[in-house]
C-alpha positions in Angstrom: -1.7 -23.9 111.9 -3.1 -21.9 108.9 -0.7 -20.7 106.1 0.4 -17.1 106.6 -0.1 -14.7 103.7 2.8 -12.5 102.9 1.8 -9.0 102.1 -1.7 -10.1 101.4 -0.7 -12.3 98.5 -3.2 -15.0 97.7 -0.5 -17.1 96.1 1.6 -17.4 99.3 1.7 -21.2 99.2 2.8 -21.3 95.6 5.4 -18.5 95.9 6.9 -20.2 98.9 7.9 -23.2 96.7 9.1 -21.0 93.8 11.3 -18.6 95.9 10.8 -15.3 97.6 9.0 -12.7 95.5 8.3 -15.0 92.6 4.8 -15.6 91.2 6.0 -17.8 88.4 8.8 -20.4 88.1 12.1 -19.1 87.1 12.5 -19.0 83.3 8.7 -19.4 82.7 6.6 -16.4 81.7 3.2 -15.6 83.3 1.8 -15.6 79.7 3.6 -18.4 77.9 1.6 -17.8 74.7 2.5 -14.1 74.8 1.4 -11.4 72.4 0.7 -12.4 68.8 3.4 -11.4 66.3 1.2 -9.2 64.2 -0.5 -7.5 67.1 -0.1 -3.7 67.1 -1.0 -1.0 69.6 -4.3 0.9 69.0 -2.4 4.2 69.0 -0.1 3.0 66.3 -3.0 1.8 64.2 -4.8 5.1 64.6 -1.6 7.1 63.7 -1.1 4.9 60.6 -4.7 5.5 59.5 -4.3 9.2 60.0 -1.0 9.4 58.1 -2.3 7.2 55.3 -5.2 9.5 54.7 -3.1 12.6 54.8 0.2 11.3 53.3 -0.1 13.3 50.0 -0.9 16.6 51.8 1.9 16.1 54.3 4.4 15.3 51.6 3.4 18.4 49.6 3.6 20.6 52.7 7.1 19.2 53.6 8.3 20.0 50.0 6.8 23.5 50.2 8.6 24.2 53.5 11.9 22.8 52.2 11.6 25.0 49.1 10.7 27.9 51.4 14.0 27.5 53.3 13.2 25.3 56.3 16.4 23.3 57.0 14.6 20.6 58.9 12.1 20.1 56.1 14.9 20.1 53.5 16.8 17.4 55.5 13.6 15.3 55.7 13.0 15.6 52.0 16.6 14.9 51.0 16.7 11.9 53.3 13.7 10.4 51.5 14.9 11.3 48.0 18.5 10.4 48.2 19.5 7.0 49.7 22.0 7.1 52.5 25.6 6.6 51.3 26.9 3.2 51.6 30.5 2.1 51.2 32.1 3.2 48.0 35.0 1.7 46.1 38.2 3.5 46.8 40.8 4.4 44.1 44.0 4.3 46.1 47.4 2.9 44.9 48.8 1.3 48.0 52.3 -0.1 47.6 52.6 -3.9 47.6 53.2 -5.6 50.9 55.5 -8.6 50.8 56.9 -8.5 54.3 56.5 -6.6 57.6 59.1 -4.0 56.4 56.6 -2.9 53.7 54.0 -1.7 56.2 55.4 1.8 56.7 55.1 2.7 53.0 51.5 1.3 52.8 50.4 3.0 56.0 52.1 6.3 54.9 50.0 6.2 51.6 46.8 5.6 53.6 47.5 8.4 56.1 48.4 10.8 53.3 45.2 10.0 51.4 43.2 10.6 54.6 45.0 13.9 55.2 44.3 15.1 51.6 40.6 14.1 51.8 40.9 11.4 49.1 39.5 8.9 51.6 37.5 9.5 54.7 39.0 8.9 58.2 36.7 5.9 58.6 37.8 4.4 55.2 41.5 5.0 56.2 40.8 3.2 59.5 39.3 0.2 57.6 42.2 0.2 55.2 44.7 0.2 58.1 42.9 -2.8 59.6 43.2 -4.6 56.2 47.0 -3.9 56.2 47.2 -5.2 59.7 45.4 -8.4 58.8 47.6 -8.9 55.8 50.7 -8.4 57.9 49.5 -11.0 60.4 48.9 -13.4 57.6 52.5 -12.8 56.4 53.8 -13.3 60.0 51.9 -16.6 60.3 53.2 -17.8 57.0 56.8 -16.9 58.0 56.4 -18.6 61.4 55.1 -21.8 59.7 58.0 -21.8 57.3 60.5 -21.2 60.1 58.9 -24.0 62.2 59.1 -26.4 59.2 62.7 -25.6 58.7 63.5 -26.3 62.4 61.6 -29.6 62.3 63.4 -30.7 59.1 66.8 -29.7 60.7 65.9 -31.7 63.8 64.8 -34.7 61.8 68.0 -34.6 59.8 70.1 -34.2 63.0 68.4 -37.3 64.7 68.8 -39.4 61.5 72.6 -38.6 61.4 73.1 -39.2 65.1 75.8 -41.7 66.0 76.5 -43.1 69.4 75.6 -45.5 72.0 71.9 -44.3 72.2 71.3 -44.8 68.4 71.0 -48.3 66.9 
């Protein structure tokens, strides 16, 4: 009996072994070599050539529009002239944190600085995460110290044990 074609597909025998609706094996591309890394679309190449030849005139026109009062042109020019703001150092005197009880004072200082505009809300959020991380480190250190104390007390207790079970 001849092999039936599914929906007119000439690869019916191959797709039957690869699964329904699959032209290629799972995980394997139909073009394994793929597109070369440096290949660019023709439209992109044409646009680049056009902008390269007119870059000076376009820049001059954008500056003229910005000086003339166009907000969009002004934003465009300023975005090119001034680099976007990155993180900046913060001058904020946060009280020392020695234990979990010192958190309230430190967080109060951060919240007050954000409310006054000394730091941005995002900077205050990052500072609060730093305080939280510092407190977790203190808690971990305290827990380790407490565990060591318990282990030492248990070791001392078992070495001082007297009775029928100890020889």
